[in-house]
N, C-alpha and C positions, 0 to 999 in steps of 0.2 A: 501621853494625856490616855488615848484610848483605852490603853490596861486598865490605869487608874480608874476610870468611869467603869469600865467592866468589873473589878474589883468592887467598886460601891454598888453596885448592882448586885452581884454575889451575895457581899455582905446584908444587903438588904433582904436578901431572899432567905436567909438562915446563918449569915455569918461566916465569917472567913478569918482561922486561926494564924495563916500565913499566908497573904495575898502575893508575897515575890516568887514562893512555892507554885502556888496559883498560878501564877503567870507563866514560869516556866513550862507547867504541862500543858497550857494552853496554846503555848509557842511550838514546843514538841507534837502537839497534834495539829495544829496548822500548816506544819513543816511536812508532816506525813501527807494529809488531803493534798499541799501543791507538788509533793511527789510523785506519789503513789494514786491520786485521785481519790476519788469519793468510795469507788467499791472496795479500796484495800482498807480504808477508815474502815467503813462500816463492819466489815469482817475482824479488825483489830478490836472497835469496842465490841462486838458477840464474844470474843474469846474473852475478854477482858470482863464481861456480863456474867459469865460461866461464872470465875471465880468470885466475886463480886456477890453472887446471890448465895456462896456458901455458908454455911452454919458462924464461921468464922468471922462474916462480915456482916450478912445478914441486910446485904442491899437491894432495893428493886428500884427500879425508873421512875421517874416521876413522869403521871400520863401527859399534865398539860403542859403544852408548850409556848412561847413566850405569844403575845395578843399582837401578832404579826400573819399576813398572808404566807400560807403555805407555799406559794409557788413564788419564788424573786424574779423579779422584773426579767433578768438575764434568762431563766427558763419559759421565759411566755412564747409561745407560738404568734407567728403573725397573723394578727386579725384578717380573716378570710372574706370579710363583707366590707359593704360601705357602711361604714359607722355614721355618717350622717344622717343618711335616708334610715336608717336603724333607728336612731335615737326620736325622726320625726316620726316614724311609726309608734314607738313608745309611747309619746308624747298623747298622738292621738288615741291609741287605745284606752289611755288613762282617761281624756276627756271624755269620751262617749262612754264610758263603765262610770263616770262621775255623773255625767248626765242621766244615764238612766237611772239611776238609782233614786237621784236627786227630785228628777219629774214624776217618779213614781211616787214619792213622799209629799211632792208639792199638790199633789191631786187626790189623793190619798193616803195621810199620816200615819195609817195603821199599815202598813204594808212592810215596812220594814227595809233591811237590805243594808249591806256593807260597803265603805269607798275605802276607807285605810287601810284593809290587809291588801287590796288589789294593787294600791297605791305605793305600798312596798315590797310587792314581789312581781309588777309587770316586767321590771327588766331580767328577773329570772325568768320567767315563761318567754319572753320576745327572743331572749338568746335560743332557746330549748326550740322556738317555734323555727325559727329562722335557720338554725344550723344541726341541729340532732335528735328532734323528735322524730322519726319515720313514721308515715302512714302505713296503713295493711293495703295492698294491692295485689292483682296478679301476680306479680313478680317476686312481691317480697312479705316475710309475715308480718312485719312493723315491729313497733316499740309498743309498749302499755306504757301510758302517762297517767297518774293518778294526781288529779290536780288538788290543791287545798280550797277546800270547799267555800270558803267566803271570798274568793277571789274570783267566783263563776261570772260576776261582772264582766270583768275583765276579758275572759273567754267568749263568752258573746258579742264582745265588742269587736274583737277580733274577726268573729265569723259575720258579722257586719260589713267590716273591709273587703271580706274575700267573696261578700254576695250571698253565702249562706243563710244570712236572716234578714229581715230588710227593716227599713225604718219601723214599720209598724210593730214588726215584732219588738224589735229595742222598748218601744213606749209601752207596751204591753208587760215589761216585767213584774214576775209575780201576780199575772193576772191570768192563770191558767183558764178558767171558768168565761170570763169575760172577753178574752182575746177572740175568737172563733165567731163571735155576733158582729167582731169588726172587722172581720178578714184577716185575722192576725193569727200568729202563734203564740200563746202565753208561756213567757221562759221560766221554767222552775227556780226557786231558791237558789237551791245548792243542785250537785249531779248529782240529777237522779235517772236510771234509764227505765226506770218503769213509765215516767210522765213524759220525756223526750227520746224514744225507743231507737233514732235514726242518730241521736248525736253522743248523748253521755253514754259512756264504757262503764265506768265504774263507780258507783256510790261513794263518797268522802265524808258526807254532810254530816254523819256522828263522827265525832271526833276520835281517831285512837284505831277508827274502822281500816280505815285508808292504808295507814303503814303496815299492820301485821298483814293485810290482805295482800299488799305489793310484796312483802317475802313471799308468802306463800305463792303467787302467783310466780312471782323467777322459779320456786325452787319446782313448781309443778312444768313449767316448761323443760327442765332439766330432765325430768322424769317422763315427758313425752318423747324427748330426744333420746335417752337411756335406752327407751322401751322399743325404740324404732318407730314411733306410731308419726311424731310430726319433727322436723328439722326444726329446731330452734335456736341455732347457732348463731352467733351474731347480733341476736334482738337485745334489746336491754327493756328494761322497766324501769322507767323514771317515777320518781314520788316527790312530788314538793308540799311541805310540809309547816305547819307553824311552829316556833318552839314553845311554845303555850300547850300546843297538843302533845308536844315529848312526857308531860304530867300524866297521859291517860295510860294506864298498865299495859295495853291492849299494843302499843307504842312501842313498847321496849320488851314487851315478853319474848320476841322471838329473834332478839338480837344475835343469840350465840347458834341459833339454827343457820344464819344466814352465814354466818361464817363458819362455822362446823363443814357446812356444805359447800364452803370455798362459792360462795352465788357472786361472781363478778360482773354478772348480767344485770344487776341490782346497783342502781345510785339513785340516794336520796340527798333533796337538796332543802336543808329546813331554813325557813326563814326567819331569822333569827333579828325579829324588830325587837326585840324584848320585853314586849307587852301581852298579856292577856287582856281578857277582855276590861277586866275593872283596874289593871295597875301593870306594875313590873311582873315578868314573868319569876325574877329574882331580884329585888328591889336592893335586897343587904348582900349580894353575892355576883357571880357572873353566869349566865345561862349557857353562855361559849365553851367557857371553860369548863362547866359540869358536863355539858354533853362531850367534850372533845374525850375525858377521860371515862364517861362510862362506853362510848364506841370503842375508843381503844381499846379499853380492858375487855371489850366483847370481840375483839380482834376485827375490827372494820380498820377500813383506810381510811381517814380520817384528811379533808383539806379546808383549810380554814380561808375563806373568805372575807376579809374584814375593812379594807381598806382598797380606795379607787385609786386612778391612775397620779390623781393631783397629789397624793401622799408621796407618791415615790419622789418626787426633789426633798421634798422634806427628810425623808427615810435616809437619802441618799447622804445630804447635809448633815445629818443626825449621829456624828461620831462618836458620840457620849452616850448613847443609847439614851437620852433624856424621855422620847416618847414611848420605849418599852418601858421604861420606869414607870412613866406616869398611867400608860395603861393597867399595870400590873396592881396600881392602887385605886383605880377608878371603878366602883361598883355599876352593876346596869340602872340602878336609882338614879343615881348621877347621871349615868350615861344618856337614860330617858330626858332629863332635864336641857343636857347640852343640845340633843335633839330637835327639843322644844322654842329654844332661844336662838337670838339671831347670833352675828358674827361677830358684835361688839362684846356678848356677852361670852361670848366663845374666848375671845382673845383675854378678855380679862380675869376669868374663870378657867378656863385650860390651859391656853398659853402660859396665862400670868403666875402659875404655879412654882416658877423658878425662873432662874436666870437662863440656864439654857432652853428651855421650852419659848420665853421670849424673845430670845434670838432668832429661832428660828421663823418666828412669827414676821419677823421684825420684814420691811417692803411687802408686804400684803395687805390688802385693803379689809376692810371688814365684810365687804360682800363676797371676796374671795374666799375668805375663811365662812361665811355661811355656805358657800358651794361646794366647799371639800365632802366629795362624795365617800360614803361609804360603799366600802366592795358590793353587795348586794344591787349598787345602782351603776355601777360602772359596766359597760357590755362587753368592752375590753379585758378587763377581769374576767366577768363570769365566763365568757368563752374561755378563758384559760383554766378556768377551774373544770370546766364539763371536758374540756378535750381533754384534763390530764386523770379525770374519772371513766370517760370512754375507753381510754385504752389499760386503766391500770388491771393488772391481772393477778388472779387467785383470791382476792376479798371483797366482799363488797364495798363499798364507797360511800361517806357521808360528806356533804359539802356544808357547813356552817356558814352561812351567808349573813353578814354582818347589814343590817336594812334600817331603814326608818318607818314605823308604822304612821301611815297617814304622812308620806313623801312628797313633799311638794302642794300640799295643803295649808301649808304657814302659819297664822294666827289662828285658822279656822282647826283646824287637826293635827300637825305636824307634830309628831309625838308627846302628844297631850294625853292625860290619863282617860278624858271623853273619848278618844278620838274613835273607839272600835263602834259608839253606836253615832256615829255623825254621819245624819242621813242627809243633810240641808246645809247650803252656804248662803250667806247674803252675799248681795251685788259687788261688793268691794272682795270679798273674798274668792267670788268668780273670775273677776277682773286680777284678781292677782295672781291666782292660778294659770288663766289665760298668759300671761306674760311671762311668767318662770319658765313656761315651757316653749314658748314664742309661738303660740297655735295661731292657724291662720285664720281666728275668728273675728269679728266686729265687735262692737264693745255690744251692741245690740243682740248680737248672736249669742255672746259669753252669758248676758244675764236674762236670756230665754232659754236657756241650758240646749242650744239647737244642736241636733248631730252631726257631724261631719265629716264626709267620706270625700275622698279626693276624683278627681276625673282618672277614670278608666284607664285615659292613656298617659297619666303625670308618671313618673319618673319611681313614686313611692308605690303605686298601684304594681304596677310592671315589677317590678320588686320584689312586690310580697308576694305574687303569684309564682315567679320566677323560682324562688327559694323553696313554697309547698311544691311547686312540681319537681325538683331535685330531690326533695323528701318523701318523694312517693303519694303526693296528694293534702288532703285538708283533715287536720285532726281537733279535737276529737270527732268521731265517727266510729256509729256503733255497726255492724254488719250482723246478718241472721242468716246468710246463705252458707247451706248445710246439708250433703248430704243426707237423707232417710238412713236410718240404722237396722237393718231386718230382724225381727224380733221372733225367737223358735216359738212352733205350738205349745200350748201350754203342756198337754200331754208329752213331751219330747224331754220335760225338764221336771215338771210337779205331779205326775200322775199318781206319786206315792201320796200326796198331800191329800189332792181333791179324791182320791177312793184310798184313803185311809184304813177303812174296814175294821174300826175299833182300836188298833194300834195305841197304846200309850207312849206318849212324846211330848214334851213341851211346844210352843209355837217357835219359840227360840232356835230350837233345834233345827224343827222344821224348815226353820228360812236358812238356817247354815246348810241343810243339806241341798237346799234347791240355791241356794249362793252357788255352792260346787257344782252343782250340774250347769249350771247358767256360763260359770267360767271354762266350761269345756267346750261351749259352741265356739265352733270355729271362728264366725264370723261376729259375734256380739263378745262371746268370751274377752278378747283381748283389750276390751272396751271398757269395762268393767272395771273400776277403780274401788276397792274392800276399802275402806277407812276404821282405824280404832286408836282409841286413845288409853292404849295403855293395858286394852281389857279382854285381847283374842281369846287368853283361855279361858278366863272367864266366861264367856260367851259360847264357848267349845269351839273357836274356828282355829283351835293349833293344828288341826288335819291339813289347813289350807298353808301353811306355815312351806311345807314341801311341793306342794302341788303347784302354787304359783311364785313363792316365795315373799319377801319382805323387801321393799326397793329399799337401796344404800346405793349414795351415787359414787362410792368407793367398793361396793360387794364386799366380802367378808374377810376380812384378814385374821382372824384368828379362828380356833376350833371349839366350837360352842361346847358347856357341859352336858347337854343332853344329845350330843351326835349320836348317841347308839342307838335314841329313841326313833319310832316310827314319826312321831310330832317335834321331831328336832328343829332347834330355831335356826333356820336359813335366811341369810341377808344375801342379797345379788342386786347387781346393778339395773339387770331386767326385771329385779322382782316386783311385783305386782300391788301388793299390798300397802300403805301408807300408816304405818304404826308411829304414830305422833309423841309419844311417851305421855306423860299424866298433862297433857294440856286440852281440853275441850276449845278453847280459843283456837289452839294452832289444828284440831283438828274440822273444826267449822270454817276453819279460812280455807284447808286442802279442800274440803270437800266443795267451798264455794268455788275454786278456780277449775275444780275437773267439773261441776255443773254448769259452768257458763264457757267450757270449752267451747263449744258449738260456736259462738259469737266468737270468744276471743282468739279463736282459732282454724273456723270453721271445719273441727273435726268434731262430733258429736263424742262425750264420752258418758258414762254413766255410773255414777259414784253412790256407793253403800255406804254410809256411816252408821256402825252402830255404836250406841253407849247407851249408860244407864239413863233411863229416861229424865231422873230428876235431874241432871246436870245438861239439859239442852235446852228446852225453853226459857228455863227460869235462871240457869248460869249463863248463855251467850245466845240469850234472847235477841238482842240489840243485832248481834250476829246473823242471824237466822233473818231479822228483818229485813236488813241490809241485803243480804242474799234473794231475798224475794224480790227488792229492787231492782237489785241485778238481772233478773227472770232466770233464775238458777230452775235447771232441770236436772232432778235424781230424787235417792230416796234418804231421806233419815228414820233408822228405825232404834226407836225408844225402847231398849231392852228391857227386864225386870221392871216393868211399868206398873203403876198403881200404886195405893197404898199399902195393900195388903199381901202381896206375891212376895216380896221381898223381906220376909220374916224378921230375920234377927239384926237388920242393919238399921233400924229405928229412925227417928226422926228426920236425917239429912239426906236420909240416901232413898225416901218414900216418897212417891210422885203422886200425887193427888189433884195436880193442876196442869198439866203439860198439853191437855185437850183442850182446856179454857182458853189458854192464852193461843194455841196453835187454830181456835175456829177464828181469830181475831186479824189472821192473815189473808188475804182474800183470794190469793194465787197458792194455797197452802189445802191439800184433800188430806185431811187427817182420818185415818180409821183407828180403832181399837179391836181388831178382830179376836173372837175368842177360839177360834178353829183354825188347825192347819189349811185347810183346804178354802178357807175365806180368806186368810191369809194370800195364799199363792195365787188366787184369783185377784187380789187387789194390786199385788208386784206386776203380775202381768197385763191388765189394763193400764198402770200408771206406764209400762216402757213403752206400750202403745201410743198413749197420749203424748209420751216426751217424746218419744225416737222416731215415729212412724206420722205422728199426726203435727209435729213438730210444733204442741201446745207450751207456753210458757207456764207451766205449773210445777210444783214439787211434792212430793209424797211424803206424810208423816205416818209412820204404820206402828204402834205398840205391840211388844211381843214379852210372853210370860217366861219364864223359867220353872213353871210348874208343871209335872206332868200329867195328863191324863188323857183318856180314852178319846181319840178322832175320830170323830163320824166321816162316812161319807159324806160329799157337797152332792144335791143331785142339780143335775141341768137347770129345772127350775127354781132352783134357788139363787143362779149365778147374775140376773139385773138386780135383784134385790140386794144381793149382796155390796155390788157397785154402786146402787143408789144409796145405800145406808141402812136397810133392814127387812128381812125378809121373818115369812113363820116360819118357824126351826120345828116346833110339831104342837100338840093336841094330847091334852093329857085327861083322863075322867072320862065319864058318859056326857057326850057333848047335848045328848038330846033329852037330859034329866031339868037342866036350869041354863040359863045363859053363863056362857064360860068368862072366869074372869082374865082379862088378859095381864101378862108379865111381861116388860121388855127388861133386856140384860145386854151385857157387851162386856168383851175381854175377862178377865179373872172372875168376874162374878156370875156370867151367864151358866157357870157349871149350879153356883149355888142357886140361882134361879130353876136351872131342870131342877135340882133336887126339894126346892119349896113345891114347885106344880106337882112333883108326887106326891109328897107329904098332903098338898091339900085334895089331891084326887082320892086318896087313900081317904081323907072325910068325907069325900063326895060333895066335894068342890070342883068342876070341869076348870079346866084353866086352857087359855092357847098361851106358847111362847114364841116371843119374837127373838131374835139374834139382830140387836143394833149394833152393826159394824159401824157406822160415823154419825153421832149424834153432830156433828156440825154438818153434815154434808144435807140430811133432813133439815136442820133449822134454815139452811140457807135456802133447800128449797120452798119449805112454807113461806119465808120471808120474800123470795122472789115472786112468789102467787100472790103476795099481799102487797105486794109494789105495784104490781101489774093491775089490781083493780085499784088502787089508790089513781093512778095514771090512765084509768079509764079501760082499760085493755082487758081482751079476752077472759073473763072470769075463769081460772081453775083450781082444781082440788088438791091441796099439800099431798104429798106425794105418801105422808104417815098418815093425813085423814083416810084417805085409800084404802091404807091397810087395813085401818082400825074401824072402818065404817061396817054398822051392820049391828052393831054390839052397843049396847048402853051402858055396859058393866065397869066398873073401877078398872083404871089401869095403876100396876104398879108397877115402879122406874127403878131399875138398880145398878150401880156402877161401882167402880174401884176409885173415882172420882168423886172431887167436890159435888154438892147437890147441883150447883149452878148448870154443871153438863146437861143431866137429864131435863133441867129446870128448862132450857134454850126450845124445848119442844111444847110446852104448855099449851102455847097460842094457838099452835098448828094441829089440834087434837081434832076429832068430830066435838060437836056441841053438847054438851052435857054431862061428859063422862067425866067423871073425879078422877085425880092425877094426883099422885103419892110419890114422891121421890124417895129416894134414899140414897145417900153418898157418903164418901171417908172425910166430912171437912174436921178439919181442928190440926194439930201437929200428930206427927208418926208416934209410934212407939216399938220397941223391940219386945217381939213375942212371936208363937207359933203362928201360923197362918188362921187357923181355927180361932185364935183367941184374938186377933186382932180383927178379924170378919164379925166376929161376936162383939166386941168394944164399939166398933163403928157401926155395928148394925145392918151389916149388910150380908149376913150369911143366911144359910135357907130359913132357920127359925125364925130371922127377923122378919124376911120378907113372910111368912107364915103369916107372922103375927100382923106383918103392914096391910095383908090381904083382907085378915078377919076385920081388923078397923073397918077398912075402906067398906066393905061389904055390911058392917053394923050399921055406920054411920049413914048410908043409902037406904036402911029401912027404916 
């Protein structure tokens, strides 16, 4: 009978021309397993697969397995905890999370929040908290845990029971401004280290950022280990993400890197509640099957966690594989309906599909059918999956955990299309939720959404604290203790730039030379992390290949084509450069991992990520914003910056906006230096601010590939370089008439200087100021204005101080859109006409000279603008 059912199943899957022969093969294979064991069986299958993949057969294996648990009952380890207590604790977390969101929205309907996501993920979190997620302490590095952002209320609910948050804190969920006045701490909507710097470690609130970040953090841990900086062996990176989140390209973009690097320190738990914000993730398909195929194809170990322990008996009795056949034909849209309906509906519509299924449900009450758990809600099954994942070697692991969105919310939200937006429950729904999870609440407490915390000496609280003590402490918890890293004197590595003596070079080449010198410093050098996205040769960094090597977890198993060259490609296990291929998303994720090492690992690293400036803030701006949230410390180098310096590349490669975007990030210091000396001084100041003063800032510095004479940088200009502007020089007879003021930055400063020389030849004196940072000048001006608005001491903006004493027009030019120099207009001395030139519009392909004339930022255009401003003044 069993063979007939199996043959019928196979026929359903694609047809069977000879079921008897098929049964013979199956019996032979089962006999092999019984006699020789699974290892031998796998070996034989591998050998057959080699033959079958040849051109004569052209076979490849199906990547999707039946819709059942990967770990069968007989392979489940004994559950090591007190199941009853853990279930009670999970129920309390669910209640307090629900109460937190519902109370906030009862008081302020505009606050929002999410109940349903955590309701589906609560047990996935709790199994990790009780048995797997290790905290960092003095004796161990701890694990890294990326939390599903919409489940943040559940993490707060646990911290409340742990005593790390108060009832008043929970009462001020999403009220970060109001809370301090009430003696409470406001709780951020999602994991945000900037807002809760001692609590959240990783920002995951922008979908897709968490998954890619977790992969590169896991790889960076290997990098630290292989380079002998930090021993990360035995530590894990855990990521709990949503199945809808997997639609984000960042979520999927680095899967093959994780398998290629054999990152068995990485475990993803994908909460497959089958629902996005508006409806099913794959209503007409099955997201678990799709993800299994995707991850297996990418080389991951896949563990399917689909059905709870209550199903074990049904599977054991189902000798005819009726359940497997039924699951194979049930799409997610229908599965969602089953989740939203009661036991009677599921008896009639799922188990009523055929006689075999109906027999399985005989003897079960409607309530028992309703209470059949999906795997992601069964702590025993979750523990078995996590245990197998933690022990797996040689591959990253993904656990596809089947859950119900809004689990336990009943008619108010379980499995409903609208469940993601459910923020309030009526009294009947609250009482139903209480009863569903046997919560120790009176009717009045449930209706009033009272928070509940057991007595400190209760069995639940003792267990909670004991489990966390065994795992090293409480998480999430962000730490910042880190030894300052010495920074060498600028003269030791940058004298060639500070005293350039008119030598021609580009600021990109000057930076590469500076970086090479820094890498040789015995203390700072090993902590530097050079990062490129397949552009090292473009930026003249090939000389670093031999000097420090390119990191590879397996070294170099080939002889490179250019092995005889002094700039030959060299990979090594202790290599220092992270060469990320053509993936700006991957490179910025690596940069973030290095830039937050001071917090994550307690060891300061200094990443320098150099890239085409157009492919930074425009292409991966969301990831840069997340790095800012995570309080990153490091350098972003926007090479070939501006709209006219990269002449022939055209529209998509020419950057005219990155400084505008960089100015919107509060902890980003953005500079557009024109000269090597300016660049060197900025890098020196940045290193001291980040490594010695340990301030939570990062630097964006733009670089050019245009060669021109580099002047010496006089000591009196140093302060102005850092503050954003200094007087570069005066041109013409300054006594003849009041000089015109010209401002310029980056690639266009040389055009400004030429314009000043032409104007001087025409009898118009000028003074030229090098603007190293428009945004720093604008911030200073805004700070002065804000202080005045608040009744503080009046202060003159720095740019106004520099330009004081003259009433002549000011002409400002940059290689960026006019909005960049326009940011200074409100902070200039009163009465001075201000005319800005920029590169608005799409880029073009042509020579630098043609491009600058086209956009009106060349010397001739600046001269015309100056003459126009002077004429208008008269």
